[in-house]
C-alpha positions in Angstrom: 10.1 -116.5 82.7 9.1 -118.8 86.0 8.0 -117.3 88.9 9.0 -116.1 91.9 10.3 -118.7 94.6 12.0 -117.9 97.6 16.1 -118.1 97.4 18.7 -118.1 100.3 20.9 -115.3 100.2 23.4 -117.5 101.0 22.5 -119.0 97.4 22.4 -115.6 95.7 26.1 -114.5 93.9 26.4 -110.7 92.5 27.4 -111.1 89.1 31.1 -110.7 88.3 30.4 -108.1 85.1 27.9 -106.2 86.4 29.0 -102.8 85.1 27.8 -101.3 89.2 30.4 -101.9 91.6 29.7 -99.5 94.3 26.9 -100.6 95.3 26.1 -97.0 97.9 25.4 -96.3 101.4 22.3 -99.9 101.8 21.7 -97.8 105.3 18.1 -96.8 104.6 17.5 -100.1 102.0 18.3 -102.3 104.7 16.7 -100.7 107.3 13.4 -100.2 105.1 13.3 -104.1 104.4 13.7 -105.2 108.3 10.4 -103.0 108.0 8.8 -103.6 105.5 9.9 -107.1 103.1 11.7 -107.3 99.4 8.9 -104.3 97.8 11.0 -106.6 94.3 11.9 -109.1 93.2 15.0 -110.3 91.9 16.1 -111.7 88.5 19.1 -114.1 88.8 19.9 -117.2 86.1 21.2 -120.5 87.5 24.6 -121.3 88.0 26.9 -119.1 89.9 29.8 -116.8 87.8 32.6 -117.1 89.3 34.6 -113.5 89.5 38.7 -113.5 88.1 40.0 -113.9 91.5 37.4 -117.1 92.0 38.0 -118.4 89.4 42.1 -118.0 89.8 41.8 -119.6 93.4 39.7 -122.6 92.2 42.3 -123.4 89.2 45.1 -122.6 91.9 43.4 -125.7 94.2 43.7 -127.5 91.4 47.7 -127.1 90.6 47.2 -124.8 87.9 50.0 -121.9 88.8 49.2 -118.1 88.8 49.6 -116.6 85.4 47.9 -119.7 83.9 45.0 -119.6 86.5 44.2 -115.6 85.4 44.8 -116.3 81.8 42.3 -118.8 81.4 39.7 -117.0 82.9 36.9 -116.2 80.6 33.1 -115.1 82.5 31.1 -115.6 80.1 32.6 -120.0 80.8 33.7 -119.4 84.8 30.8 -121.2 85.6 29.3 -123.4 88.4 26.4 -125.3 88.5 25.7 -124.2 92.8 23.9 -121.5 93.7 22.3 -118.4 91.5 24.3 -114.8 90.2 21.6 -112.2 90.7 21.6 -109.8 87.1 19.2 -107.2 88.9 18.8 -106.4 92.6 22.1 -106.0 93.9 21.2 -104.2 96.7 18.0 -105.7 97.6 20.3 -108.3 98.2 23.4 -107.0 100.1 20.1 -105.2 101.7 18.6 -108.1 102.6 21.3 -109.6 104.3 22.0 -106.7 106.4 18.5 -106.9 107.4 19.5 -110.3 108.3 16.7 -112.3 106.3 17.2 -115.5 105.0 16.0 -115.6 102.2 14.3 -113.3 99.3 12.0 -113.7 96.5 13.4 -114.0 93.0 12.6 -114.5 89.5 15.1 -116.9 87.6 15.3 -116.7 84.3 16.7 -118.4 80.7 19.0 -115.2 79.0 22.5 -116.1 77.4 25.6 -114.4 78.4 24.7 -111.1 75.9 21.1 -110.2 77.8 21.9 -111.1 80.8 25.0 -107.9 80.0 22.4 -105.7 78.2 20.1 -106.4 80.6 22.2 -105.2 83.2 23.7 -102.2 81.3 20.1 -100.6 81.1 19.0 -101.1 85.0 22.1 -99.3 85.3 23.3 -97.0 83.1 20.3 -94.3 83.7 21.3 -93.8 87.5 21.8 -90.2 88.6 24.6 -92.0 91.2 26.2 -94.3 88.5 29.8 -92.5 88.3 31.5 -91.2 85.3 33.9 -94.2 85.4 31.1 -97.4 85.4 28.8 -94.9 83.1 32.4 -95.5 80.2 32.8 -98.7 81.0 29.6 -99.9 81.1 29.1 -97.8 77.6 32.2 -99.5 76.3 30.7 -103.1 77.0 27.6 -102.4 74.9 29.9 -101.4 72.4 31.6 -105.4 72.4 28.4 -106.5 72.5 27.4 -104.7 68.8 25.7 -102.2 70.0 26.3 -98.6 67.6 26.3 -95.8 69.9 23.3 -94.3 68.5 21.6 -97.4 69.3 22.6 -96.8 73.1 22.0 -93.4 73.5 18.2 -94.7 72.5 18.4 -97.2 74.9 20.7 -94.9 78.2 18.5 -91.8 77.1 22.3 -90.5 77.4 23.3 -87.8 74.6 25.1 -89.4 71.2 27.9 -86.8 72.4 27.9 -88.5 75.8 28.2 -91.8 74.8 30.6 -91.1 72.1 32.7 -88.4 75.5 32.0 -91.7 77.7 33.5 -94.1 74.9 36.6 -92.2 74.2 37.0 -92.3 78.0 36.4 -96.2 78.0 40.1 -95.6 76.4 42.2 -94.4 78.6 44.2 -96.5 81.2 41.0 -98.3 83.3 43.3 -98.2 86.4 44.0 -95.0 85.9 40.6 -93.2 85.1 38.8 -95.1 88.1 41.8 -93.5 90.4 40.9 -90.4 89.0 36.9 -90.7 89.0 37.2 -91.0 93.0 39.9 -88.8 93.9 39.4 -86.8 97.3 40.8 -83.8 98.5 42.2 -82.6 95.2 43.7 -79.1 94.8 40.8 -78.1 92.6 37.0 -79.9 91.8 36.9 -82.4 88.9 34.5 -81.7 86.6 32.8 -83.9 83.9 34.3 -81.4 81.3 38.2 -81.7 82.6 36.9 -85.3 81.3 35.3 -84.3 78.6 38.3 -82.3 77.4 40.6 -84.7 78.0 39.1 -87.1 75.2 40.4 -84.5 73.3 43.8 -85.3 73.4 44.3 -88.2 70.4 47.7 -90.4 71.6 46.7 -92.2 74.3 49.6 -92.4 76.5 49.2 -88.8 77.3 46.5 -88.9 77.7 47.2 -91.1 80.7 50.0 -88.8 81.5 47.2 -85.7 81.9 45.2 -88.3 83.9 47.8 -88.6 86.5 47.0 -84.7 87.3 43.2 -84.5 86.9 42.6 -82.3 90.3 46.3 -80.7 90.8 46.6 -77.3 89.8 48.1 -77.1 87.0 46.2 -80.1 85.4 44.4 -76.9 83.1 47.3 -75.4 81.9 49.1 -78.6 81.1 45.4 -80.0 79.0 45.4 -76.6 77.3 49.0 -77.0 76.4 49.1 -80.4 75.2 45.4 -79.0 73.5 47.8 -76.0 71.2 50.7 -78.5 70.6 48.6 -81.1 69.1 46.4 -78.6 67.2 49.8 -76.7 66.0 50.9 -80.3 65.0 47.7 -81.2 62.9 48.7 -78.4 60.5 52.0 -78.0 60.4 53.0 -80.7 57.7 50.6 -78.3 55.4 52.5 -75.0 57.1 55.9 -76.7 56.4 55.4 -77.3 52.9 54.0 -73.2 52.2 57.0 -71.9 53.6 58.9 -73.6 51.4 57.1 -73.4 48.5 57.5 -69.5 49.0 60.9 -69.8 49.4 61.0 -68.9 53.5 64.8 -69.9 54.8 64.5 -71.8 58.3 66.4 -71.4 61.1 67.7 -73.3 64.0 67.7 -72.3 67.1 71.3 -71.2 67.7 71.2 -68.9 64.7 68.9 -66.8 66.1 70.6 -66.4 69.0 73.5 -65.5 66.5 73.1 -61.8 65.9 72.9 -61.8 62.4 69.5 -61.8 61.8 66.0 -59.6 63.6 63.0 -61.2 65.0 59.6 -59.4 63.3 57.0 -59.5 67.1 54.1 -58.5 65.2 54.8 -61.1 62.5 54.5 -64.3 64.6 51.6 -66.3 63.7 49.9 -68.8 66.5 49.5 -72.4 65.4 47.0 -73.6 67.2 44.3 -70.8 65.6 46.0 -71.5 62.2 44.0 -71.9 58.6 46.5 -73.0 57.0 44.5 -72.1 53.1 44.6 -68.8 54.4 47.4 -66.3 54.0 49.3 -66.7 57.3 53.1 -65.8 55.5 53.0 -61.9 56.7 55.3 -60.9 53.1 56.5 -61.8 49.8 59.4 -62.3 49.6 60.2 -59.2 46.7 58.0 -57.4 48.5 60.8 -57.1 51.6 62.0 -53.4 52.8 65.8 -52.6 51.5 68.4 -54.9 53.6 66.1 -57.4 54.7 67.2 -59.5 51.7 65.5 -62.9 53.0 63.1 -63.8 54.6 63.0 -67.3 57.6 60.6 -68.8 60.0 61.5 -70.5 62.3 58.8 -73.1 64.9 58.4 -72.8 68.9 55.6 -75.7 70.0 52.5 -73.5 69.2 54.2 -70.1 67.3 56.3 -69.6 63.9 57.9 -67.1 64.3 59.5 -64.7 61.4 62.9 -63.2 61.0 65.1 -60.9 58.8 68.3 -61.3 58.3 69.5 -57.4 59.8 70.3 -54.6 58.7 73.9 -54.3 60.1 75.7 -57.4 60.1 78.5 -57.4 62.3 81.6 -57.2 61.5 83.9 -60.4 62.1 86.5 -57.9 64.7 82.9 -56.9 66.8 81.3 -60.0 66.8 79.1 -60.6 70.1 80.8 -62.6 73.1 79.4 -66.3 74.4 78.4 -64.4 77.1 76.8 -61.3 75.4 74.8 -64.2 73.0 73.7 -65.6 76.0 72.4 -62.8 77.5 70.3 -62.4 74.1 68.8 -65.7 74.6 67.7 -65.2 77.7 65.6 -62.2 77.0 63.9 -63.9 73.9 63.2 -66.8 75.8 61.8 -64.9 78.8 60.1 -62.8 76.4 58.5 -66.7 74.3 58.0 -67.8 78.2 56.0 -64.7 79.4 54.5 -64.4 76.0 53.0 -67.9 75.4 51.6 -68.7 79.6 50.0 -64.9 79.4 47.9 -66.4 76.5 47.1 -69.4 78.1 45.8 -67.6 81.2 43.7 -65.6 79.5 42.8 -69.0 77.3 41.8 -70.7 81.4 39.9 -67.9 82.0 37.5 -67.3 79.0 37.3 -71.5 78.9 35.9 -70.4 83.4 33.9 -68.7 82.1 31.9 -70.5 79.3 30.7 -72.6 82.2 30.0 -70.5 84.7 26.2 -71.2 85.8 24.6 -68.4 86.7 20.6 -68.5 88.9 18.6 -66.7 91.4 21.3 -67.1 93.9 24.2 -65.0 92.7 22.7 -62.6 90.4 22.2 -60.2 92.8 26.8 -61.1 93.3 27.3 -60.8 89.2 25.2 -57.6 89.0 27.6 -56.3 91.5 30.6 -57.7 89.9 29.0 -56.6 86.2 28.7 -52.8 87.8 32.4 -52.6 89.1 34.1 -53.6 85.6 31.8 -51.2 83.3 32.9 -48.9 85.4 36.7 -49.7 85.4 35.7 -49.3 81.7 34.0 -46.2 81.5 37.4 -44.7 83.6 39.7 -45.9 81.7 38.3 -44.3 78.4 38.1 -47.8 77.0 35.2 -50.4 75.3 35.0 -53.7 74.8 33.0 -52.2 71.5 33.5 -55.4 69.3 33.2 -58.2 71.2 29.8 -56.5 72.7 28.2 -56.3 69.3 29.0 -60.1 68.3 27.8 -60.8 72.0 24.1 -58.5 71.8 24.1 -60.2 68.4 24.6 -56.2 66.6 26.5 -57.4 63.4 28.7 -55.0 61.5 26.3 -54.9 58.1 23.3 -53.2 60.0 23.2 -49.0 59.3 23.4 -46.7 62.2 19.8 -45.6 62.5 19.6 -49.6 63.4 21.9 -50.6 65.9 21.3 -48.7 68.6 16.7 -50.4 68.7 19.4 -53.4 67.7 22.1 -53.7 71.0 18.6 -52.3 73.1 17.0 -55.5 71.3 19.9 -57.7 71.9 20.8 -56.9 75.6 16.9 -56.9 76.6 17.6 -60.9 75.5 20.7 -62.2 76.5 21.0 -64.5 78.7 22.1 -65.8 82.1 24.4 -67.6 80.8 25.7 -64.4 78.9 26.3 -61.6 81.7 29.6 -63.4 82.7 31.4 -63.5 79.4 30.3 -59.7 79.3 31.3 -59.0 82.7 35.1 -60.5 81.2 34.9 -58.8 78.3 35.1 -54.9 80.3 37.7 -56.2 82.9 40.2 -56.7 79.3 39.4 -54.0 78.0 39.9 -51.9 81.2 43.5 -53.0 81.5 46.2 -55.3 79.3 45.2 -58.9 80.8 49.8 -58.7 82.4 51.9 -58.4 84.8 54.5 -56.8 83.0 56.2 -54.1 80.8 59.1 -54.2 79.1 61.9 -52.2 76.6 61.4 -53.6 73.3 63.2 -57.1 74.1 65.9 -56.1 75.0 66.1 -57.2 78.3 64.0 -59.5 80.2 59.7 -58.8 81.2 59.7 -56.3 84.1 56.7 -57.1 86.9 54.5 -54.2 87.0 51.2 -54.8 89.8 48.0 -54.8 88.0 45.0 -53.7 90.1 42.6 -53.9 87.4 43.1 -58.0 86.5 43.8 -58.9 90.1 39.8 -57.8 90.1 39.3 -59.8 87.9 41.2 -63.1 89.4 39.1 -61.8 92.5 35.7 -62.4 90.8 36.3 -65.5 88.9 38.6 -67.2 92.1 35.0 -66.0 94.1 33.0 -68.3 91.5 34.9 -70.9 91.9 38.3 -70.8 90.0 41.3 -71.9 90.2 44.1 -70.8 89.6 47.4 -71.8 88.5 50.7 -72.3 89.9 52.4 -70.5 86.8 49.2 -67.5 87.1 50.5 -67.0 90.7 53.2 -67.1 89.9 53.0 -64.3 86.7 50.5 -61.8 89.6 53.2 -62.0 92.6 55.7 -61.1 90.4 57.5 -64.9 90.7 57.1 -66.1 87.4 60.7 -67.1 86.9 60.7 -64.4 83.1 60.7 -61.2 85.8 63.8 -59.7 85.4 65.4 -60.1 88.8 66.5 -57.3 90.8 70.8 -58.4 90.1 69.7 -58.3 85.8 68.5 -55.1 86.5 
């Protein structure tokens, strides 16, 4: 390392591989430099490392075509002898230009290419204003240099989990990721949690497709659906094999609506939450009721439905018309759609509550809603008993004599961040989590107002929750599965 030398600012160039692309507002720094000068020297290396744009322009000036000029770019070797490249101090360099300085203090270093990159990364990765996109790209560059996630964690101060999640983000389309991180004016606030959940999608193609919608109203809805289908697909091979081994027949979609089979909705299985090692076939073939003869299955995206032959098979002369079959299909599809959408809406509400921050500013507001929800549960003779026992740590094995003291201790030890979940439990205990009723699936679901669920949404929205378009349709009666006046 040499001593400090004054180098003219017009001889200094930005490093093309600096992870920090946006230098931010330099006004205050420029004013400080104008008054006090540059208080900390810059670190530079000899030579001008050209950007891809500069390299391409130079190559084309020498007669190369655009494609070959761009493909020949290698930042490690794209260097000309004139000037210096800044490794540390890019903001100070630009602020000095704004302040009107002709030269700035620099230390000229002979570090090799790998050391230059790692030095810039270490210098920048701990900055609070670094964007998620820049973090992801920076961590990936460190991986490319041979660092392991645990080494990156130690050097940067980020947890290893955060490092791995950012590396997962770096696998996405860089252009789409950059656009997503810089999105403004979206229907809902984009959070790091959005990106972290998106990184759980294993298909890069699907992840990039969902990335386009981040910040939009339906993003969480579509992401939850994609994650559910992904979870269902993971267990399906095992599930399907066990169904075959148990001699459970498979129905195609058309057969389901032929009138020859009866769907047992109380036997439905959620594949996204299924442990295939546990029993999931609802009844053994030999234990079927008289007249059922055979058990069948049919899979939707995330749901496994079980059927048996209808007890009374329609005679040929009484076969249903195409219109009747189509009507039954529409009714079944409507119930399937609304049931899945209600489940997904409930999951969105629970996911949001997990991340609500309770602090001294909103604690009183939270307490008011706590009382409101608990009162609703009380007047409706309902109580989220089992869920509350789990929340406050009263195990089922605790004796009746000890239970009261355990409950008191559990409530007193409740953390602020656990209050929102308790509120949600009281809301759910006092009313069903849907806006419909129906007649045993013999007709499409009918819309009915649900004041308790309306209040639950009002509470969540007051804390920043953004309802998806589907949730709004469920709430206001415009969901396509609802029965219309013409169908009544």
